[in-house]
C-alpha positions as CSV (number, residue, x, y, z in Angstrom):
1,S,-71.1,52.1,46.2
2,I,-72.7,54.7,48.3
3,P,-74.2,57.9,46.2
4,L,-73.4,60.5,48.9
5,H,-71.7,59.4,52.2
6,A,-74.6,58.9,54.7
7,G,-73.0,61.1,57.3
8,H,-73.0,63.9,55.1
9,H,-76.7,64.0,54.3
10,C,-77.2,63.7,57.9
11,L,-74.7,66.4,58.9
12,R,-76.4,68.8,56.5
13,R,-79.9,68.1,58.0
14,V,-78.5,68.8,61.6
15,N,-76.4,71.7,60.7
16,A,-79.5,73.5,59.5
17,K,-81.0,73.1,63.0
18,A,-77.6,73.9,65.0
19,S,-74.5,71.9,64.3
20,A,-73.4,68.4,63.3
21,Y,-72.9,67.3,66.9
22,G,-73.9,70.4,69.1
23,L,-77.5,69.8,69.4
24,C,-77.6,66.4,70.8
25,A,-74.2,65.9,72.1
26,A,-74.2,69.0,74.0
27,K,-77.4,68.1,75.8
28,K,-75.9,64.8,76.6
29,S,-72.3,65.3,77.6
30,S,-71.4,69.1,77.1
31,L,-69.1,68.3,74.7
32,R,-68.8,71.8,73.5
33,A,-69.9,75.1,74.8
34,S,-69.4,76.9,71.5
35,R,-67.9,76.5,68.2
36,S,-66.9,78.9,65.4
37,E,-65.8,77.6,61.7
38,S,-62.1,77.8,61.4
39,N,-59.9,77.2,58.2
40,Y,-56.1,76.6,59.0
41,S,-53.8,77.2,56.1
42,V,-50.3,75.7,55.6
43,E,-48.5,78.4,57.1
44,R,-50.6,78.3,60.2
45,I,-50.9,74.6,61.1
46,M,-47.1,74.2,61.4
47,E,-47.5,74.5,65.2
48,L,-51.1,73.8,65.5
49,K,-53.2,71.2,67.4
50,V,-56.8,70.9,66.4
51,S,-59.4,68.6,67.7
52,G,-62.7,67.6,66.8
53,H,-64.9,64.8,65.2
54,L,-63.6,63.2,61.8
55,T,-65.6,63.0,58.8
56,K,-64.2,62.1,55.3
57,M,-61.6,64.5,53.9
58,D,-62.9,67.4,51.6
59,V,-61.5,67.2,48.2
60,K,-61.3,69.4,45.1
61,L,-60.1,68.7,41.6
62,D,-57.2,70.7,40.7
63,A,-54.1,70.1,38.6
64,T,-53.3,68.0,41.9
65,V,-56.2,67.0,44.2
66,S,-56.6,69.3,47.1
67,Y,-57.5,67.8,50.6
68,Q,-58.6,69.3,53.8
69,L,-59.0,67.5,57.0
70,S,-62.6,68.0,58.3
71,L,-63.0,68.2,62.2
72,D,-66.4,69.3,63.1
73,D,-66.5,72.8,61.6
74,K,-62.8,73.1,61.3
75,R,-60.8,72.6,58.2
76,V,-57.2,71.8,57.7
77,S,-55.4,72.0,54.5
78,L,-53.3,69.2,54.1
79,N,-51.2,69.4,50.8
80,G,-48.7,71.7,52.2
81,V,-48.1,69.4,55.3
82,I,-46.7,66.6,52.9
83,G,-43.0,66.0,54.1
84,E,-43.9,67.1,57.8
85,H,-44.5,64.8,60.9
86,I,-48.1,64.6,61.8
87,S,-50.0,62.6,64.6
88,I,-53.8,61.6,65.1
89,E,-54.7,60.7,68.7
90,H,-58.3,59.2,69.3
91,L,-59.4,60.9,72.4
92,G,-61.8,58.1,73.3
93,D,-65.1,59.4,72.1
94,I,-67.4,58.5,69.2
95,H,-70.5,60.4,68.7
96,C,-73.3,59.2,66.1
97,V,-73.3,61.6,62.9
98,H,-77.0,61.4,62.9
99,C,-78.4,61.6,66.7
100,G,-75.0,62.7,68.5
101,R,-75.4,59.8,70.9
102,R,-72.0,58.6,72.5
103,S,-71.3,55.0,71.1
104,K,-68.6,52.4,71.9
105,K,-68.5,51.5,68.3
106,S,-69.0,53.1,64.9
107,F,-71.2,51.3,62.4
108,S,-71.5,52.2,58.6
109,Q,-68.8,54.9,59.2
110,G,-70.1,57.0,61.9
111,Y,-73.5,55.7,63.2
112,C,-74.5,54.3,66.5
113,Y,-76.3,51.0,66.5
114,P,-79.7,52.1,67.0
115,C,-79.4,54.6,64.0
116,F,-77.6,51.8,61.9
117,I,-80.5,49.5,62.1
118,K,-83.3,52.0,61.2
119,L,-82.1,54.8,59.0
120,P,-82.5,54.3,55.2
121,Q,-79.0,55.3,54.5
122,C,-77.6,52.5,56.3
123,D,-79.7,49.5,54.7
124,T,-78.3,46.9,52.8
125,C,-79.6,48.2,49.5
126,I,-77.2,51.3,49.8
127,M,-74.4,48.9,49.3
128,S,-76.4,46.7,46.8
129,P,-78.7,49.2,44.9
130,E,-80.1,46.2,42.8
131,K,-81.7,44.9,45.8
132,C,-83.9,48.1,46.4
133,H,-87.1,47.0,48.1
134,F,-88.9,50.5,47.7
135,H,-91.6,49.1,45.3
136,Q,-92.5,46.6,48.1
137,G,-93.4,49.3,50.3
138,T,-90.8,48.3,53.0
139,C,-88.2,51.2,52.5
140,R,-87.2,52.6,56.0
141,D,-88.0,56.0,55.2
142,P,-89.9,56.5,51.8
143,E,-89.4,60.4,52.0
144,W,-85.6,60.0,52.2
145,G,-85.7,57.4,49.4
146,E,-87.4,59.7,46.9
147,K,-85.2,62.5,47.6
148,Y,-81.8,60.4,47.4
149,C,-82.6,57.4,45.3
150,F,-85.2,58.8,42.8
151,T,-82.7,61.0,41.2
152,D,-80.2,61.0,38.5
153,H,-77.3,58.5,39.0
154,F,-74.2,57.8,36.8
155,V,-72.8,54.5,36.0
156,Y,-69.1,54.8,35.6
157,L,-65.7,53.1,34.9
158,A,-62.7,54.2,37.0
159,N,-59.1,53.2,37.1
160,S,-58.0,52.7,40.7
161,S,-56.3,49.6,41.2
162,G,-57.3,48.5,37.9
163,V,-60.5,49.1,35.9
164,K,-63.9,48.7,37.9
165,V,-67.4,49.8,37.5
166,G,-69.5,51.8,40.0
167,I,-72.4,54.0,40.4
168,T,-72.9,57.4,42.2
169,R,-75.3,60.1,42.4
170,G,-75.3,62.6,39.6
171,D,-73.6,65.4,41.8
172,Q,-70.9,63.2,43.0
173,L,-68.5,63.2,40.0
174,P,-65.5,63.6,40.3
175,T,-65.7,63.4,44.1
176,R,-66.4,59.6,44.0
177,W,-63.4,58.9,41.8
178,I,-61.2,60.6,44.0
179,D,-62.5,59.3,47.2
180,Q,-61.7,55.8,45.5
181,G,-58.1,56.7,44.6
182,A,-58.9,56.5,40.8
183,T,-56.4,58.2,38.4
184,Q,-58.9,58.2,35.7
185,G,-62.6,58.2,35.6
186,L,-65.4,58.0,32.9
187,P,-69.3,58.3,33.0
188,I,-70.7,55.7,30.8
189,F,-74.4,55.8,31.6
190,R,-76.8,58.4,33.1
191,V,-80.3,57.0,34.6
192,Q,-83.1,58.2,36.5
193,T,-82.8,56.1,39.7
194,R,-80.4,54.4,41.9
195,Y,-81.9,51.1,41.3
196,Q,-81.7,51.3,37.6
197,A,-77.9,52.0,38.0
198,G,-77.6,49.0,40.2
199,L,-79.2,46.9,37.9
200,I,-76.7,48.2,34.9
201,E,-73.8,47.6,37.4
202,D,-74.9,44.2,38.2
203,C,-75.3,43.5,34.2
204,L,-71.6,45.0,33.7
205,R,-69.9,43.3,36.6
206,E,-69.9,40.0,35.0
207,H,-67.3,41.2,32.7
208,V,-65.4,43.9,35.0
209,A,-64.5,44.1,38.7
210,D,-66.7,46.4,40.9
211,K,-64.2,46.8,43.8
212,T,-61.0,48.7,44.3
213,H,-58.0,46.6,45.9
214,W,-57.1,49.3,48.5
215,Q,-53.5,48.0,49.2
216,R,-52.7,47.8,45.4
217,M,-54.0,51.2,45.0
218,L,-51.9,52.7,47.6
219,K,-48.8,51.1,46.3
220,G,-48.6,53.2,43.3
221,N,-50.9,54.6,40.4
222,A,-52.4,52.0,38.0
223,E,-51.2,52.1,34.4
224,P,-53.3,54.4,32.2
225,V,-55.9,52.9,30.0
226,D,-58.2,53.9,27.1
227,L,-61.5,54.0,29.1
228,P,-63.8,54.8,26.2
229,A,-62.4,51.7,24.2
230,I,-62.9,49.4,27.6
231,R,-66.5,51.0,27.5
232,D,-67.3,50.1,24.0
233,E,-65.9,46.5,24.6
234,L,-67.8,46.1,27.9
235,M,-71.2,47.3,26.4
236,A,-70.7,45.0,23.4
237,K,-70.1,42.0,25.9
238,S,-73.0,42.8,28.0
239,E,-75.5,44.0,25.2
240,S,-78.2,41.5,25.6
241,G,-78.6,42.4,29.3
242,L,-78.4,46.2,28.8
243,E,-81.2,45.8,25.9
244,F,-83.4,44.0,28.2
245,L,-83.1,46.7,30.9
246,E,-83.7,49.4,28.1
247,Q,-86.7,47.6,27.0
248,E,-88.0,47.6,30.7
249,F,-87.3,51.1,31.6
250,G,-87.2,53.2,28.2
251,L,-84.1,54.6,26.3
252,Q,-84.9,58.0,27.9
253,A,-84.3,56.4,31.4
254,L,-81.1,54.8,30.7
255,Q,-78.8,57.2,28.5
256,R,-75.5,55.8,27.1
257,L,-72.8,58.3,27.3
258,Y,-70.8,57.8,24.2
259,S,-69.6,61.3,24.0
260,A,-68.4,61.5,27.8
261,T,-64.6,62.1,28.2
262,T,-62.2,60.6,30.6
263,T,-61.2,62.6,33.7
264,E,-57.6,62.4,34.5
265,I,-56.7,62.7,38.5
266,N,-53.4,63.6,40.1
267,F,-52.8,62.8,43.8
268,P,-50.4,64.7,46.2
269,V,-48.1,61.6,46.7
270,H,-44.3,62.1,47.0
271,E,-43.5,58.6,47.9
272,F,-45.7,55.2,47.9
273,P,-45.3,52.5,50.3
274,E,-43.5,49.3,49.2
275,K,-45.7,47.5,51.9
276,V,-48.9,48.6,53.1
277,K,-49.6,48.6,56.9
278,S,-52.8,49.9,58.0
279,F,-53.3,51.7,61.4
280,N,-56.4,50.9,63.5
281,L,-57.3,53.8,66.1
282,D,-59.4,51.4,68.1
283,K,-56.2,49.3,68.9
284,Q,-53.7,52.1,68.6
285,P,-55.1,55.3,69.6
286,L,-52.1,57.4,68.8
287,V,-50.5,57.3,65.3
288,G,-47.7,59.4,63.6
289,G,-45.1,59.7,61.0
290,V,-43.9,61.7,58.3
291,L,-46.7,62.5,55.9
292,K,-45.5,61.0,52.3
293,G,-48.7,61.6,50.6
294,I,-52.7,61.3,50.4
295,K,-54.7,59.3,48.0
296,G,-58.3,58.5,48.1
297,Q,-59.3,58.7,51.6
298,Y,-55.9,57.7,53.0
299,L,-53.2,59.6,54.7
300,I,-50.0,57.7,53.6
301,L,-47.3,58.0,56.4
302,D,-43.8,56.6,56.4
303,T,-45.0,54.5,59.3
304,G,-48.3,53.4,57.8
305,V,-51.5,54.3,56.3
306,I,-54.6,55.3,57.9
307,N,-58.3,55.5,56.1
308,I,-59.8,58.8,57.4
309,R,-63.3,57.9,56.2
310,K,-63.4,54.8,58.3
311,Y,-63.2,56.8,61.5
312,T,-65.9,59.1,60.9
313,A,-67.4,60.5,64.2
314,Y,-64.2,59.6,66.1
315,N,-63.2,62.4,68.4
316,V,-59.2,63.1,67.7
317,E,-56.7,65.4,67.8
318,F,-54.6,66.2,64.8
319,S,-51.2,67.8,65.1
320,V,-48.3,68.8,63.0
321,N,-44.8,68.7,64.6
């Protein structure tokens, strides 16, 4: 579980200098001469073709989750497009979200291989925080680690394809739940570091899943459950392990959130697929179909589904017909 998508950390740093890709990519390939931020409303995009590099969709928790497709600095509102025929065409380019280098392949959702093997946000401890090696003096970038890993994190329960445990940074709820396609979410611990969150997650997942079955999630919404009751049962089963961690780090460092309430999430899906067929832009550069809904980071078409986040840094053309 990544606390905040790594590409977003890097894009913000690069944007502060010039633009997410413009600084490096323009020098190397003159990809763009200039860009101005654009937002395309439902009324405007019916005859619009928009191109740019993908990042994960922007989300907002409303009565129904609001989605925007992100293409460089352009944003396309998607909720009003449901029911229309759309297409996404990979134009052949992939540019690293960190350095702008052109890459034949995307690693860890948007990085070139040199950045993948050297950046801290691509290290194995991001996916397995209980394996943090900062204290051993081997962190790839201690300054980055102090900023992003030594900050408050939540341990949570989410109901996506069923109940699962996960962790995320303190400022990433409910975004994390939305990105996972969860219809319910409940924070159960607030801790001081990512490492502590990983140790609690490792303790709890002996009794509950820690992954979303994405095909099942896309076939429909999971049955509603009583997350507070499941939290209490889970803590009781894991009490010995949790008490050990509380003794090691202190009660103030690991706060149990008994008063937290469940967040309910509704996704803009008009029709779920009976069978899930996933598109692969590397093998099929042009995909299209009638948009039936959006859940997690997936567009659900009548012809298949596509994981937008998977194709971070891909240069594509998006159109509504």
